[in-house]
C-alpha positions in Angstrom: 10.0 9.2 -15.9 11.6 7.3 -12.6 9.1 4.7 -11.6 8.1 4.6 -7.7 7.9 1.1 -5.7 4.6 0.5 -4.0 5.6 0.4 -0.7 4.0 -3.5 -0.3 6.1 -4.9 -3.1 9.1 -7.1 -1.7 11.1 -10.1 -3.1 12.4 -13.3 -0.7 14.9 -15.3 -1.9 15.1 -18.6 0.3 18.8 -20.3 -0.1 17.7 -23.6 1.1 14.8 -23.6 -1.6 16.2 -22.1 -4.4 13.8 -20.1 -4.9 12.8 -16.4 -5.2 9.6 -15.1 -4.0 8.3 -12.1 -5.6 5.2 -10.2 -3.0 2.4 -7.8 -3.4 0.8 -6.3 -0.6 1.7 -9.6 1.4 0.0 -11.5 -1.4 2.1 -14.3 -3.4 2.5 -12.9 -7.4 5.0 -15.0 -8.4 8.0 -17.9 -7.8 10.9 -18.3 -9.9 13.9 -21.1 -9.1 16.8 -19.6 -9.2 20.9 -20.3 -8.4 22.7 -18.8 -5.7 26.6 -19.2 -4.9 28.0 -22.7 -5.0 30.1 -22.1 -2.1 27.1 -21.2 0.4 26.2 -18.3 2.1 28.4 -15.4 3.0 29.0 -11.8 3.6 32.9 -11.7 3.6 34.4 -9.8 0.5 36.1 -12.0 -2.0 34.4 -15.2 -0.8 32.4 -15.8 -3.6 29.2 -16.3 -1.5 25.6 -15.3 -1.6 25.0 -12.5 1.5 22.3 -12.9 3.8 20.0 -10.3 5.4 18.1 -7.5 4.5 18.7 -6.1 1.1 17.2 -3.5 -1.7 17.5 -3.0 -5.3 19.6 -0.1 -5.6 20.1 -0.2 -9.3 18.1 -1.4 -12.4 20.1 -2.1 -16.0 18.7 -3.7 -19.0 15.7 -1.9 -20.2 14.6 -2.8 -23.1 17.6 -5.1 -24.2 16.6 -8.4 -25.9 16.6 -11.8 -24.0 20.0 -13.1 -23.8 22.0 -9.6 -24.2 25.4 -9.8 -22.9 26.8 -7.5 -20.3 29.7 -6.9 -18.7 31.1 -4.2 -16.9 27.5 -3.3 -16.3 26.8 -2.5 -19.7 25.4 -3.9 -23.1 28.1 -5.8 -25.3 25.7 -5.8 -28.5 26.1 -9.8 -28.1 23.5 -11.9 -27.8 23.7 -15.0 -25.8 24.2 -18.2 -28.4 25.3 -22.0 -28.2 28.4 -20.8 -30.6 29.3 -17.5 -28.1 29.0 -20.1 -25.4 31.2 -22.0 -27.1 33.7 -19.2 -27.7 33.9 -18.7 -24.5 34.1 -21.9 -22.0 33.8 -21.3 -18.1 32.9 -17.7 -18.2 30.1 -16.1 -15.6 27.6 -14.8 -18.1 25.3 -12.0 -17.0 22.3 -11.3 -19.4 19.0 -9.6 -19.9 19.0 -7.6 -17.2 20.7 -6.7 -14.1 18.7 -5.7 -10.5 22.2 -4.6 -8.3 21.9 -5.1 -4.6 22.7 -3.1 -1.6 22.9 -4.1 1.9 20.7 -2.5 4.7 22.6 -4.0 7.3 25.1 -2.2 8.1 28.1 -4.2 9.8 26.6 -7.5 8.1 26.0 -6.9 4.5 26.7 -2.9 4.6 30.0 -0.9 4.5 33.7 -2.4 5.2 34.5 -6.0 4.0 30.6 -7.3 4.3 29.7 -4.8 1.3 27.3 -6.2 -0.8 26.9 -3.0 -3.2 31.0 -3.2 -3.6 30.6 -6.9 -4.0 28.8 -6.7 -6.8 26.1 -8.9 -6.3 23.2 -9.0 -8.8 20.0 -10.6 -9.4 20.5 -11.5 -13.0 20.1 -13.8 -16.5 22.2 -16.4 -17.1 21.8 -19.2 -20.4 19.1 -21.1 -19.9 21.0 -24.3 -20.9 22.6 -23.9 -16.5 20.7 -25.4 -14.1 18.2 -23.4 -11.6 17.2 -25.1 -8.2 20.8 -25.9 -7.3 23.4 -23.5 -5.8 25.7 -23.0 -8.8 26.7 -19.0 -8.7 29.8 -17.1 -8.4 27.7 -14.8 -5.7 25.2 -13.6 -7.2 21.4 -14.8 -7.8 21.3 -16.3 -11.4 17.8 -16.6 -13.0 16.5 -17.7 -16.2 16.4 -14.9 -18.5 12.5 -15.0 -19.3 11.9 -14.7 -15.5 14.2 -12.1 -14.8 13.0 -9.9 -17.7 9.3 -10.6 -15.5 10.8 -9.6 -12.3 12.3 -6.8 -13.6 9.0 -5.6 -14.6 7.4 -5.7 -11.5 9.9 -4.5 -9.5 11.8 -0.6 -8.7 15.1 0.7 -7.7 14.4 0.4 -3.3 12.6 -2.8 -3.7 13.3 -4.7 -0.4 15.3 -8.3 -0.8 15.3 -10.4 2.1 17.9 -13.1 1.1 17.4 -16.3 3.8 19.2 -19.2 4.8 
């Protein structure tokens, strides 16, 4: 059964503060530290930057997976992140637990052509809990602690608006 989003549910990601805010009916529901791109804000394909502007959650991937489940190509690998797995693949950009795949809503800014957020595979996703939060360090996506992204995943639906602000 498809879930519908309450029109008043929204997310704001503040790049300067490295903070994701979840609101319902205009009221603060939760805030989470995040890590956005180490290359700063930007929309261009190949830039590895975090896109700005109005977005929406286009797809939600990973429902029911255990915390730390490894995803590659938006599919679970059957692995659970561990110190041994991290050590065996140094430098890998880990996508864990859940994926909230974003789509831009502003043609020419973050949608279509060479600035298309969805074609850039920009997600809100889990990352190893050993990774730093609160400072820009990703390759363009919005990284979260696994428990936080699982909690967020259960509070939103496809179609939830996401504003990424400077």
